[in-house]
C-alpha positions, 0 to 999 in steps of 0.5 A: 912238944906241943907248941912246936906242933901248933906252930907246924900247923901255922905255917901249913895254913899260911902256905895252903893260902900263898898256894891258892892266891900267889902274889904278884905284882900284877896282883899288887897293881890291879888291887891298887888301880881298883882300889880294892885290898882283898885279894879275892871275893867269893860269888855264888859258891865259886872263886872271882879274881879282882880283874873280872870283878872290875871288868863286870863292873865296866860291862854294867857301866856302859850298859847303864849309860847305853840304856840312859841314851836310849831313853834320852833319845825317845820322842817326849810324851805331853807331860815331859813337854817344857812349860812356862816355868822352864822357859822361864828358867831358860831366860833366866839363865846367862846368856851363851858366849857365842850370843855375846858376840852379836852386839859387837857385830851390829857394832861394827855394822853401824860404824861401817854404815856411819863410814859409807855414810861420810864417804859418799858426803865427802864425795858429794863435796867433791863433786860440788867443788868440782861442778864450781871448778867447772862453771864457765868465768870470763877472764879478769872479771873481778878486775874489770868489775872494779874499774867500772865501780872506779868510774862509776865514782868519778862520773854521776849517771842519771840512774843516780838521781832519776832511776825507779828507786827514786821515783816512789815516795818515801813518807807513805803506807808500804803497799802505796810505796811498793804500788808507786815502785811497780808503775814507775818500773812498767813506764821505765821499759824503752825510756830515758830515766829523766822521762820516767822520773818525770811521768811518776811524779805528775802520776804522784801529784794526781794520785798514784794509789790503786783506788785514784787510777781506777777512778782516772779515766785513760784519756787523763792517763795517758796525758800524765805519763806523755811522752814515754816510750809506747805510752798508749800500750802502757796506759792500757797495761797499768789500768789492767795491773791496778785492777787485778791488784784490787781484786786478788791482791787485796791493793798490793803487788804480788810477793813472787817473782813468778806473779809479777811475770803474770801481771800485763806488761810485766817482764823478768827485768821489771820483775827483778827490779821489783822484787829488789826495791818493793821487797828487799829481795834480790831474786834475779839481775835486772838486765836492761840494754845498758847491761845486754850491750855492756855483757856482750862487750867485755866478753861476760857471756859464753857466747854472743846473747841477742836478747837481754833475758838471755844475757841474764841467764847467762850471768847468772850462772857465774856470777857471785849473787851477792853482787847481783843487786848492784851490778845492774846499778852499776852497769847502768850507770857505766853504760850512761857515761863511759860504755854508750850505746854509740861512740863508746869513749873507750880512751876514757875507759880504765878496762881499754886493755882487757876488753875485748871490744875496745878501739883503743888497745895499748893507748 
């Protein structure tokens, strides 16, 4: 009987507990989410549900975060400013991904610069090629020149054995050879090759050196160079030029075309011959009366020229430089044998069908 009463008391106490906290689905889910196993918490003498406890905790966390944000937003004091150690730590950190792209951008810029430079070079090359294509050239000039070379082998001209290249001595000092070349070229102006060669040989027998000419009276020099064209003027030119060589060039001749042209009695044609023969340096075409005449007859100038210097400038604009040294000698010999000033031998010329000045075209 006593056991039965005890069991009844236990059942009543359990029922009372169930009445105070009813177990529902919401309470189970709330308890599961908040990981709280106790259904009720007692705080300050009153019962607080689990949901209210979680809300309180959420509010406290929000207020704590807000306070921290407010603290971080305050200006730094002197004690809180970054130090050198902080800077070192920042530098030692790995760069961000954003900065890692900068080298790639720099590389792209460099590649663009290289491409731009290449484009400029290509355009410059195209312009140079266009300039070459735009240069005026006479029609069939290579064929005409080849025919002239063939005729030069068929006929011997005075320039071949008596020209300025044959006048100076070969077994003398280089400066003496150059001086004799200069004097022979000065004598050749308006003078046939035979006369120039003979006058130069007489000077050589007398003594064709700087010191010897300076010690020779003008009358004697006149006797030696006569009958060269304008022999009286050439006496003065030879004496004055020789004195300049003695005073300014230590007895040698100038090394440049420009300096040679400054000497008394020396023009562009003479300077080009001296540069080629004495210094073995071809800087221009030597245009004499033969080259001037033939260039106009063949139409090797864009328009007729009146002076040899004008012809020289016109020829040098289109004729390849590799031909400058020989073309003068070839045209001079051709003018002495075939294309003469008076009564040219057009019937014997291989270019009579190509030359615009030929008197026997089609024959």
